[in-house]
N, C-alpha and C positions, 0 to 999 in steps of 0.2 A: 414400103410394102403396100400392095394394093389389095383391098378387101372387096370381096364380092357382095352384092346386095343381099340382105337377109329377107326371107319371105316367111310368112306364117299362114298356113292353109292357102298358099298360092297368092297371098296378098303381100305386096312389098312393105317392109317395115320402114316407116319414115325416119330419116336421119335428123337428129337434133343435136345442138351443141352441148346440151346437158339434160339430165333426167333425174328424177327423185326415185330412190329405191329404198324401202324400209326407213324412210325419214332422212336418208342421206342423199344430198345432191351430188351426183357424179358428173364431172365434165370430161371432155375428150382427152385432156392431159392429166387427169386425176390430180389436179392441183388443190382441190377442195376449197378454193377461194369463195365460190358461191355458197357452199355449205356453211363455212365459218361466218361469212357476211350475214347470212340469214339468221344464224344462231345469235350472233352479236346483237342484231337488231331486236330480236325477241327479248334478250337479256336486258337490254337498255330500257325497254318498255317496263320491265319489272322493277328496275332501279327507280324509274320515275314514280312508280306506285309507292316504293319505300319512302321516298322523299315526301310524298303527300301524307302518309300515315305516321311519319316520324314523331310529331308532337304528341300523338295520342296513344302510343303503345310502348312497351318496354324494349330495351335493347335486345333482350333475349328473343322477343317475338320477331323483331326485325332480322336478327341473326337466323332464326328458323325459317323465315320467309325466303331469305336469300338461298340458304342451303337446300330447301325443299322445292322451291318453285323457279329459281333463277339459275343457280349453278348447274342443274342438270342439263340445261340447254347447251352450256359450254362443255359439259362432259360428254355429250352424245357423240359417239364415233371418234372420240379424242385419240384412241390408240391408232386410228388410221391417219388422221390429219396431222398428228404431232410431228414437228420438225425439231430434232434434238440439237443441242448446242455442240459445236465442233470441238470445243475445249474439254477434253475428258477429265481434266483436273478439277473441273467444277461439277462433276457428277454428284447429284444429291446435295449440292451446296445451296444455301439460302442467301448467298452474296447478292446484294442489290445490283451490283454491276454486271451480273450474269448477262452475257451478250446474246440476246434472243434474236431469232429470225424475225423479220419485220411483221410477218403474219401472226407469229406467236406473241409479239409485243402488243398487237391490237387486242388479242384475247385477254392478255394479262391486264391491260388497261381497263377492261370492263370490270374485273374483280376489284381493282384498285378503286374505281369509281363507286362500286357497291360498298366497299369498306368505308369510304368517306361518308356515304349516305347513312350507313348503319351507325357509325361512331360519332358523327358530327365533327370530324376532324376537317382541317382546311386542306385544300388542294396545294400540293407542294410538300406535304408531310412525307417523311421517309416511308417508303413502302415497307421496308423491313420492320420498322418500329410499329407501323400501323397494323401489319399482319400479326405481330406479337401481341399488340393490344387486344385483338379479337381472337387470337388463337387460330388463325387461318394459315394453311400452307399455301405457297404459291401454286398457281395452276400448272406451270411448266413442270414442277416437281411432282405434282399430283398425277400428271399424265405419264411421267417416267415410272412412277410406282404402279399405276394401272397397267402399263405395258408389261412391266416385269412380272406382275401377278398372273397375267394371261400367259406370258411366256413360260412361267413356272408350271402352269397347268399342262402345257404342251410337253416340256422336256422332262419333268419329274413324274407327273401323274399320267403322262402319255395320253392326254385327252384334249381334243378329239384325235382319233387315230390318224385321220387324213392329214392333220397338221404335224403330228409327231413323225410321220413318214418323211417330212421335209427336214426335220432336225436330227433324225437318227444318224445320217451320215456325218454329222458334225460332232458326234460324241467322241470324247478323248479315248485313246487306246488304253485297254485295261492294264497294260504293262508300264504306262507312263509314270514317271517319278518326278519329284521336285515340287516347289511351291506353287507352280501353275499347272500341276498335273491334271487337275479337274476342269481346266478351261476347255470350252468348246472351240472347235475350229471356226475361224471367221469366214464369212461369206464374201467372196471377191465381188467388188462392185466397181464398174467403170465410171459411173456418174454419181454425183452427189444426191440426185433425186432418188436413185435406187438405194444408195447407202443409208438414207434417212428413213427408209421404209421399215416396216415392223420387224422382219426377221434379221436383216443385216445389223440394224441398230441395236436390237435387243440382245443379240449374241455378244456384241462389244460390251454393253452395259452389264450383262450377266457375268461376264468374266471379271468385271471390276468389283463385284460384290465380294464381301468377306465370306470365308468358308462357313462360318457359323450361320449366317443368314441363309445360305444355299442349302444347308443341312437341316433346317427347321422341319419338323415332322408334317406340317400341313399348311394349307394355303392361308388360313386365318392367322396362324402364328407368323408366317412369312410376311403377310401384309402389315400386321401390327408392328413388327420389327422395323419395317421401312417407314411406316407412318411416324414412329417415334423419332426417326432421324430428321424428318422434314417439317413436322407440325410443332410450332412453338407453343409453350405453355401460356395460356391466356392470362392477361393481367386482370385481376378480380376487381369488380365494382361493388361486390357484396350487396347486391340487390338494392342499391340506392334508387329510390323511386323517381327522382327528378331526371328526366331524359336530357333536358337542356343542361342541367348541372353536371351530368355525366360527360356531356360533350366538352364542357369547360375543363374538367379534370383531364380528359383525354388530350385536349390541346396543350395543356401544361406538360403532361407526360411526354408528348411528342416534340415539344420545343417549337411549336408554331401556333401562336395565339395572338390576341390583340396587344400583348406587351410590346413595347417599342423595340427592344433588342431583337425579338423574334421577327418582327416585320422589317426591321432595318436589314437583318441578315438576308432576307429574301427580296430585298430591294423594292419594297412597296413604294409606290409613287407618293403616298401621303405621309411617309415617315422618312425624314432626313437625319434623324438624330436618335441614337439608342438610349439616351438619358431619360429618366422618369420625369414627370411633369413638375415634381418638386425640386428637381435639379440636384438631388443628393445622392445620385448614383445611377449606374446603368440599370435599366429596368428589365432584368431577367427574372426567372422564376423565383430564385432565392430572395432577390431584393423585394419583389412584390409581396411574397408571403411572409417574410421575416423582418424586413428592414425599413421599408418606405414609411416616412413619417406621415404621409397623407392618410395612411390606414392604421395609425397607431391605436385609435380607440376600438375599432372593430377587431383588431388583432388581439387586444387585451381580452375582449369577450371570447374570441376563438380559443385562446390558450386556457382561460379560466374554465370553459366548458370541457375541454379535453383533459385538463388536470383532474376535474371531478370524475370523468369517465375512468381514468386510469389510476386515480388515487395516488398520483405522484406529480412532481413538477417537471414537465417535459422541457421547460426552458433551459434546464441544465444539460440537456443532451447536445451532442455535436450537431451543427447546422444540417449536415447531410442526412443524419438520422432523423431529424425533425421533418425535413422535406419529404423523405420517404414515407414517414408516418402519415403526413397530411395528404399525400397523393396516392399512396398504395396501401395504407394500413400496415398491420403487422401480423404475419402468419402465425405468431405465437398467441395472438388474442382470439377470442371467440368471434365468429362472423358478425353477430349482432353488435359487438363493440366496434368492430371495423366499419360497419355500416354507419354507425353514429359519428365516428371520426370523419369519414368522407362527407357525410351530410353537413357537419360543421364547416368543413372546407368549402363546400358549395355555398353555404350561407355567407361565408366571408367573401367569396368571389362576387356573389350577387350584391352584397352591401357595398363593395368597393366601386361599383358602377364602371369598372374597366372592361367588362365583358357584356356586350349587348345581346339580347335575345334575338334569334332570327325572325 
């Protein structure tokens, strides 16, 4: 197709490969590659700031900095540049093996790096476990939800009217019956590029939603229902004040720490053996916290202090329950008691000299 030259007041409009409009960089193929590259660059600068202030502020502050000042760069125009996954079975799935488009992987890697910076976890930690630790939803699911919320505004609230006019012909017949009677008609697409754009992709995802979600009375209820599906419950730190100590607990929770088994499993070059330095067992989290004879004395102090806090002998509990108590606290206990338990765990880790401060 040949386009004639545009003029404005008789002056030819210069042709450029891309232009910025309302903060969105548009290129001739609408690939949004320049836009996402620019936003990723800005977000990474913010992550650099998080790393610098990490030792001086709380995890909550770091979390707020990311959500208020860094993530918005990645959210901007995300309903436009989002490329959904081709496997519909993974819709709203938090599976770490979700096969993302290469450009979407680049964006997700930014949030992963931010999560490492906020939590003090090591690179190579499970993304799913790391997001659960912080209570963050994956960005690719966040974009799906934001698209669906906007799409709901159009098809249910009929707002704005000029977009509703596009979806009105897709509405199901009033006489339709059966389990899929409320499904919208899909939009025919000859290319994957068009199929991934807002309306064709949103129609498909809308039809995958359960009837309860689609029938919710307002946008807020609809959004809350979808957010509950994709946002994991955050693992509590109970306001432990030691940021470095929090990072140690996080590393043990995620299963990637200075312990020999964790490093051996990730093929660290300086770790050729999963055994502890005392040679009395594989140095995993359980061995380190409960069994290793190198830490016998400080372990006695740890359990003596926790026994005083709980007014009972925790040594009689099953090992798995003791580990959960030391790393996660107990939801049945008061927050201030859990804070003291995790603080005792941090003191044990510090005294062991197995975890070095950054």
